C-alpha positions in Angstrom: 273.5 202.2 137.6 276.8 203.6 136.3 277.8 204.9 139.7 277.1 201.5 141.3 279.0 199.4 138.8 281.7 201.1 136.8 282.5 203.7 139.4 281.8 201.7 142.6 284.1 202.9 145.3 285.7 205.5 143.0 283.7 208.7 143.7 286.6 210.9 142.4 286.6 209.2 139.1 282.8 209.6 138.8 283.1 213.3 139.6 285.8 213.6 137.0 283.6 211.9 134.4 280.8 214.3 135.1 283.0 217.4 135.0 284.8 216.1 131.8 281.6 215.3 129.9 279.9 218.5 131.0 282.9 220.5 129.8 282.9 218.8 126.5 279.1 219.3 126.1 279.4 223.0 127.0 282.2 223.6 124.5 280.4 221.7 121.7 277.0 223.4 122.6 278.4 226.8 121.7 278.3 225.8 118.1 274.8 224.3 118.3 272.8 226.9 120.2 271.7 224.5 123.0 270.8 226.1 126.3 269.9 223.0 128.4 272.5 220.3 128.9 270.8 217.9 131.3 269.6 215.5 128.7 273.0 215.5 126.9 274.8 214.7 130.2 272.2 211.9 130.8 272.9 210.6 127.3 276.6 210.6 128.0 276.1 208.5 131.1 273.8 206.1 129.2 276.4 205.8 126.4 279.3 205.0 128.8 277.1 202.4 130.7 276.1 200.7 127.4 279.7 200.5 126.3 280.9 199.0 129.5 278.0 196.6 129.9 277.6 195.7 126.2 276.6 192.1 126.9 273.7 193.0 129.2 270.3 192.3 127.8 267.7 195.1 127.4 264.0 194.9 126.6 262.1 197.5 124.7 258.4 197.6 125.9 259.1 194.4 127.8 259.3 192.1 124.7 261.7 193.4 122.1 265.2 192.3 123.3 268.5 193.7 122.3 272.0 194.0 123.7 272.8 197.0 125.9 275.4 198.1 123.3 272.6 199.3 121.1 270.8 201.3 123.8 272.1 204.7 122.7 271.0 204.0 119.1 267.5 202.9 120.3 267.3 206.3 122.2 268.4 208.2 119.0 265.7 206.2 117.0 263.0 207.3 119.5 264.2 210.9 119.3 263.9 210.7 115.5 260.5 208.9 115.7 259.1 211.5 118.1 260.5 214.4 116.0 262.7 215.7 118.8 266.0 217.4 118.0 268.7 214.8 118.0 271.4 217.5 118.4 271.3 217.3 122.2 271.5 213.5 122.2 274.4 213.7 119.7 276.3 216.1 122.0 275.9 213.6 124.8 277.0 210.7 122.6 280.1 212.7 121.5 281.1 213.6 125.1 280.5 210.0 126.3 282.4 208.5 123.5 285.3 210.8 123.9 285.6 209.8 127.6 285.2 206.1 126.7 287.9 206.3 124.1 290.4 208.2 126.3 289.7 206.1 129.4 289.0 202.6 128.1 290.3 202.3 124.5 293.4 204.5 124.4 295.3 202.9 127.3 294.9 199.4 125.7 296.1 200.6 122.3 298.9 202.7 123.8 300.1 199.8 126.0 300.1 197.3 123.1 302.0 199.8 120.8 304.4 201.0 123.5 303.3 204.7 123.4 304.6 206.9 126.2 301.1 208.5 126.9 299.1 205.6 128.3 296.5 207.3 130.5 295.4 210.7 129.1 292.1 210.8 131.0 293.1 210.2 134.6 291.2 212.0 137.3 293.5 214.6 139.0 294.0 214.2 142.8 291.8 217.3 143.8 288.8 215.3 142.6 289.5 212.7 145.3 290.4 215.3 148.0 287.1 217.1 147.5 285.3 213.9 148.3 287.6 212.9 151.1 289.0 209.8 149.5 292.5 208.9 148.4 293.7 209.0 144.8 294.3 205.6 143.2 297.8 204.2 142.7 299.5 205.6 139.6 299.9 202.1 138.3 296.1 201.6 138.0 295.1 200.1 134.8 291.6 200.1 133.2 291.9 196.3 132.7 291.8 195.9 136.5 288.5 197.9 136.6 286.5 195.4 134.5 283.1 194.6 135.9 283.4 190.8 136.1 279.7 190.3 136.7 278.7 191.5 133.2 281.3 189.4 131.2 280.4 186.3 129.4 282.4 183.1 130.1 284.5 183.4 127.0 285.2 187.1 127.6 286.2 186.2 131.2 288.6 183.5 130.0 290.2 185.9 127.5 290.5 188.7 130.1 291.9 186.2 132.6 294.5 185.0 130.0 295.6 188.6 129.3 295.9 189.4 133.0 297.7 186.1 133.6 300.3 187.0 130.9 300.9 190.3 132.5 301.4 188.5 135.9 298.3 190.1 137.6 296.2 186.9 138.0 297.4 183.8 139.8 296.8 180.4 138.2 293.6 178.8 139.2 290.6 177.0 137.9 289.0 178.2 134.7 285.4 179.3 134.5 283.1 176.3 135.1 285.9 174.1 136.5 285.9 173.0 140.0 289.2 173.2 141.9 290.4 169.7 142.9 290.2 168.8 146.5 293.4 168.4 148.4 293.9 165.3 150.6 
């Protein structure tokens, strides 16, 4: 689901995410004596999806509902309940959170505070060349990559207001309003 929503049409970014999180997992695993990293990488993808789609509704066993933001913690709870080692899951959580922080959180904080380093986690051009696509414009901003389908109406209005202040959204009707007909 992550490759179809957050990384739709951006194969180079998705490849970079996989390489970045796999590298972080391999570095951290040296200190934990972990030999298989597949579940950690899967957990990193689950963590990133849950952070970017935090308002989506999930169901446990079909009847216990919870927001997607809690999905990694539900998985950790199941690992604890089934007496599995949570170390592998925690490696994936750490790698996924590091990517989320550097790609989604840091640029917003750096932009608001005027820091010079605003995009520390940008995919290098070779990741796009390998897949035969072109690298995105250097003025790309994570705010432009928001998945509008998963936003609630109030979040959409807040995001639209921020983008309007920055001059990236033209004035138009608000969510739920109908544009007046012209005679």
